[in-house]
C-alpha positions as a Python dict, from the first residue, in 0.01 Angstrom:
ca = {
    (1, 'X'): (0, 0, 0),
    (2, 'X'): (129, 14, 356),
    (3, 'X'): (-188, -28, 566),
    (4, 'X'): (-24, 125, 871),
    (5, 'X'): (-56, 467, 709),
    (6, 'X'): (-433, 422, 716),
    (7, 'X'): (-443, 308, 1079),
    (8, 'X'): (-478, -70, 1041),
    (9, 'X'): (-288, -126, 1368),
    (10, 'X'): (-588, 20, 1551),
    (11, 'X'): (-815, -255, 1411),
    (12, 'X'): (-919, -547, 1628),
    (13, 'X'): (-684, -773, 1429),
    (14, 'X'): (-359, -585, 1496),
    (15, 'X'): (-436, -371, 1800),
    (16, 'X'): (-296, -613, 2059),
    (17, 'X'): (-12, -755, 1848),
    (18, 'X'): (347, -630, 1848),
    (19, 'X'): (377, -308, 1647),
    (20, 'X'): (497, -356, 1293),
    (21, 'X'): (675, -106, 1067),
    (22, 'X'): (476, -201, 757),
    (23, 'X'): (169, -416, 685),
    (24, 'X'): (53, -517, 338),
    (25, 'X'): (-266, -699, 243),
    (26, 'X'): (-214, -986, -1),
    (27, 'X'): (-571, -1110, -47),
    (28, 'X'): (-697, -1459, 27),
    (29, 'X'): (-469, -1747, 119),
    (30, 'X'): (-737, -2011, 73),
    (31, 'X'): (-1110, -2015, 129),
    (32, 'X'): (-1196, -1731, 366),
    (33, 'X'): (-848, -1702, 517),
    (34, 'X'): (-687, -1364, 452),
    (35, 'X'): (-313, -1310, 420),
    (36, 'X'): (-109, -1010, 530),
    (37, 'X'): (266, -950, 506),
    (38, 'X'): (404, -759, 802),
    (39, 'X'): (754, -616, 841),
    (40, 'X'): (932, -533, 1164),
    (41, 'X'): (1291, -414, 1140),
    (42, 'X'): (1453, -675, 911),
    (43, 'X'): (1195, -949, 976),
    (44, 'X'): (902, -1046, 751),
    (45, 'X'): (604, -1214, 918),
    (46, 'X'): (331, -1389, 719),
    (47, 'X'): (-1, -1326, 892),
    (48, 'X'): (-307, -1542, 824),
    (49, 'X'): (-643, -1431, 967),
    (50, 'X'): (-975, -1615, 969),
    (51, 'X'): (-1281, -1416, 1076),
    (52, 'X'): (-1542, -1636, 1244),
    (53, 'X'): (-1881, -1602, 1409),
    (54, 'X'): (-2087, -1862, 1593),
    (55, 'X'): (-2392, -2001, 1413),
    (56, 'X'): (-2652, -1860, 1652),
    (57, 'X'): (-2518, -1507, 1591),
    (58, 'X'): (-2504, -1534, 1213),
    (59, 'X'): (-2825, -1333, 1182),
    (60, 'X'): (-2641, -1032, 1331),
    (61, 'X'): (-2367, -1069, 1072),
    (62, 'X'): (-2632, -1081, 797),
    (63, 'X'): (-2786, -760, 934),
    (64, 'X'): (-2445, -590, 929),
    (65, 'X'): (-2389, -701, 569),
    (66, 'X'): (-2722, -547, 473),
    (67, 'X'): (-2608, -215, 622),
    (68, 'X'): (-2279, -223, 431),
    (69, 'X'): (-2456, -318, 107),
    (70, 'X'): (-2683, -17, 140),
    (71, 'X'): (-2381, 213, 173),
    (72, 'X'): (-2205, 49, -123),
    (73, 'X'): (-2510, 81, -349),
    (74, 'X'): (-2550, 448, -260),
    (75, 'X'): (-2180, 515, -321),
    (76, 'X'): (-2184, 339, -658),
    (77, 'X'): (-2455, 576, -786),
    (78, 'X'): (-2227, 876, -720),
    (79, 'X'): (-1896, 723, -832),
    (80, 'X'): (-1753, 648, -1174),
    (81, 'X'): (-1544, 339, -1232),
    (82, 'X'): (-1548, -28, -1132),
    (83, 'X'): (-1440, -108, -778),
    (84, 'X'): (-1419, -387, -523),
    (85, 'X'): (-1471, -308, -155),
    (86, 'X'): (-1336, -589, 64),
    (87, 'X'): (-1434, -560, 432),
    (88, 'X'): (-1141, -688, 641),
    (89, 'X'): (-1284, -669, 993),
    (90, 'X'): (-1523, -487, 1224),
    (91, 'X'): (-1700, -503, 1558),
    (92, 'X'): (-2042, -621, 1443),
    (93, 'X'): (-2229, -557, 1765),
    (94, 'X'): (-2093, -205, 1793),
    (95, 'X'): (-2179, -122, 1432),
    (96, 'X'): (-2534, -255, 1455),
    (97, 'X'): (-2598, 14, 1717),
    (98, 'X'): (-2404, 309, 1574),
    (99, 'X'): (-2356, 252, 1198),
    (100, 'X'): (-2478, 531, 970),
    (101, 'X'): (-2494, 411, 611),
    (102, 'X'): (-2488, 763, 461),
    (103, 'X'): (-2158, 841, 639),
    (104, 'X'): (-1996, 526, 503),
    (105, 'X'): (-2133, 600, 156),
    (106, 'X'): (-1979, 947, 170),
    (107, 'X'): (-1640, 808, 274),
    (108, 'X'): (-1650, 555, -11),
    (109, 'X'): (-1748, 824, -264),
    (110, 'X'): (-1469, 1058, -154),
    (111, 'X'): (-1205, 786, -183),
    (112, 'X'): (-1345, 650, -510),
    (113, 'X'): (-1320, 990, -675),
    (114, 'X'): (-951, 1012, -584),
    (115, 'X'): (-862, 657, -692),
    (116, 'X'): (-667, 593, -1011),
    (117, 'X'): (-722, 263, -1197),
    (118, 'X'): (-534, -13, -1016),
    (119, 'X'): (-503, 188, -695),
    (120, 'X'): (-610, 53, -355),
    (121, 'X'): (-706, 251, -45),
    (122, 'X'): (-770, 151, 316),
    (123, 'X'): (-1117, 264, 423),
    (124, 'X'): (-1185, 315, 794),
    (125, 'X'): (-1514, 393, 963),
    (126, 'X'): (-1548, 337, 1336),
    (127, 'X'): (-1448, -31, 1380),
    (128, 'X'): (-1491, -112, 1008),
    (129, 'X'): (-1176, -157, 799),
    (130, 'X'): (-1183, -242, 431),
    (131, 'X'): (-985, -220, 107),
    (132, 'X'): (-1127, -21, -185),
    (133, 'X'): (-969, -126, -515),
    (134, 'X'): (-1039, 55, -842),
    (135, 'X'): (-1029, -197, -1127),
    (136, 'X'): (-1083, 36, -1420),
    (137, 'X'): (-1224, 371, -1528),
    (138, 'X'): (-1569, 391, -1689),
    (139, 'X'): (-1838, 659, -1705),
    (140, 'X'): (-2071, 469, -1473),
    (141, 'X'): (-2017, 335, -1121),
    (142, 'X'): (-2009, -18, -985),
    (143, 'X'): (-1879, -129, -644),
    (144, 'X'): (-1872, -500, -561),
    (145, 'X'): (-1881, -580, -190),
    (146, 'X'): (-1681, -876, -63),
    (147, 'X'): (-1678, -1012, 291),
    (148, 'X'): (-1542, -1334, 439),
    (149, 'X'): (-1664, -1478, 768),
    (150, 'X'): (-1657, -1847, 854),
    (151, 'X'): (-1969, -1957, 1044),
    (152, 'X'): (-1882, -2184, 1337),
    (153, 'X'): (-2154, -2448, 1344),
    (154, 'X'): (-2008, -2695, 1594),
    (155, 'X'): (-2016, -2707, 1972),
    (156, 'X'): (-1757, -2484, 2139),
    (157, 'X'): (-1555, -2791, 2240),
    (158, 'X'): (-1471, -2847, 1873),
    (159, 'X'): (-1301, -2513, 1809),
    (160, 'X'): (-997, -2713, 1698),
    (161, 'X'): (-1179, -2792, 1371),
    (162, 'X'): (-1175, -2422, 1284),
    (163, 'X'): (-812, -2387, 1384),
    (164, 'X'): (-721, -2690, 1174),
    (165, 'X'): (-855, -2506, 871),
    (166, 'X'): (-627, -2213, 947),
    (167, 'X'): (-316, -2423, 1011),
    (168, 'X'): (-379, -2619, 691),
    (169, 'X'): (-350, -2298, 489),
    (170, 'X'): (-15, -2204, 639),
    (171, 'X'): (295, -2286, 439),
    (172, 'X'): (563, -2387, 685),
    (173, 'X'): (858, -2205, 536),
    (174, 'X'): (1172, -2015, 620),
    (175, 'X'): (988, -1705, 743),
    (176, 'X'): (801, -1642, 1069),
    (177, 'X'): (426, -1687, 1065),
    (178, 'X'): (137, -1562, 1274),
    (179, 'X'): (-205, -1728, 1261),
    (180, 'X'): (-516, -1572, 1411),
    (181, 'X'): (-877, -1669, 1458),
    (182, 'X'): (-1060, -1337, 1475),
    (183, 'X'): (-1380, -1426, 1660),
    (184, 'X'): (-1645, -1162, 1590),
    (185, 'X'): (-1905, -1331, 1812),
    (186, 'X'): (-2057, -1149, 2106),
    (187, 'X'): (-2020, -1469, 2310),
    (188, 'X'): (-1661, -1590, 2253),
    (189, 'X'): (-1613, -1945, 2126),
    (190, 'X'): (-1283, -1990, 2308),
    (191, 'X'): (-1333, -2096, 2670),
    (192, 'X'): (-1026, -2167, 2889),
    (193, 'X'): (-1255, -2349, 3134),
    (194, 'X'): (-1378, -2593, 2870),
    (195, 'X'): (-1143, -2885, 2936),
    (196, 'X'): (-1242, -3083, 2625),
    (197, 'X'): (-1187, -2780, 2405),
    (198, 'X'): (-843, -2715, 2555),
    (199, 'X'): (-741, -3080, 2523),
    (200, 'X'): (-845, -3090, 2158),
    (201, 'X'): (-662, -2765, 2078),
    (202, 'X'): (-342, -2890, 2241),
    (203, 'X'): (-364, -3223, 2060),
    (204, 'X'): (-427, -3054, 1725),
    (205, 'X'): (-123, -2830, 1749),
    (206, 'X'): (95, -3120, 1858),
    (207, 'X'): (-14, -3314, 1549),
    (208, 'X'): (-20, -3040, 1288),
    (209, 'X'): (278, -2816, 1366),
    (210, 'X'): (618, -2963, 1277),
    (211, 'X'): (873, -2940, 1556),
    (212, 'X'): (1168, -2950, 1316),
    (213, 'X'): (1104, -2620, 1135),
    (214, 'X'): (1308, -2308, 1205),
    (215, 'X'): (1008, -2079, 1251),
    (216, 'X'): (707, -2236, 1426),
    (217, 'X'): (411, -1996, 1392),
    (218, 'X'): (255, -1789, 1663),
    (219, 'X'): (-115, -1885, 1699),
    (220, 'X'): (-371, -1651, 1855),
    (221, 'X'): (-743, -1617, 1903),
    (222, 'X'): (-891, -1269, 1932),
    (223, 'X'): (-1238, -1216, 2076),
    (224, 'X'): (-1438, -993, 2310),
    (225, 'X'): (-1206, -1097, 2594),
    (226, 'X'): (-894, -976, 2414),
    (227, 'X'): (-603, -1165, 2258),
    (228, 'X'): (-504, -1517, 2365),
    (229, 'X'): (-186, -1693, 2263),
    (230, 'X'): (-259, -2057, 2183),
    (231, 'X'): (83, -2161, 2055),
    (232, 'X'): (420, -1999, 2107),
    (233, 'X'): (671, -2030, 1826),
    (234, 'X'): (910, -1752, 1731),
    (235, 'X'): (845, -1435, 1929),
    (236, 'X'): (772, -1148, 1693),
}
């Protein structure tokens, strides 16, 4: 399923990146890191994204999950079949203020009724983007909610530890790669004025990214302040 047809390039993950011709979701790379395959002209770019939130804002994420769960439970009662709904990204602090669980439930129900077994659909509501996958057809309804957000528990100066996790999951190969930390926190973790943080990030990338490969990855962090390029490899 080409996610562009459902508007994925308007999500906070892809909005500020170069425009692609096709984007496909390939599930989890490792742990909570998600993998996308993006195509632009004759180039394939492997995109790894890790959603994160700082520890002192985790309670807001939990509140958002409760809202989504309520919608999913309501939708399951009106649907038939077994589904997985995987939330890819959202603006938590926007949704806490404006989210209407009955509207999301209705959207899920409408898509679920049109889904054939094995089919996937991109679900969009406000800033929420997710994949609805119908596993099989039964007379009753069940929708399993999956989310993946890494909680950042360290001091901001140690952001490199989170980035290390992302780089570790990247297979340095013969295709371009793009790595992104998608910071969902209201107070961004990345701070260009934090000298220790910047020193540690620079040192990490010097250690972990081979200089002999044909396609060094692009590395970004996306937060409330926009998109920041942390490492410049092949321009995509």
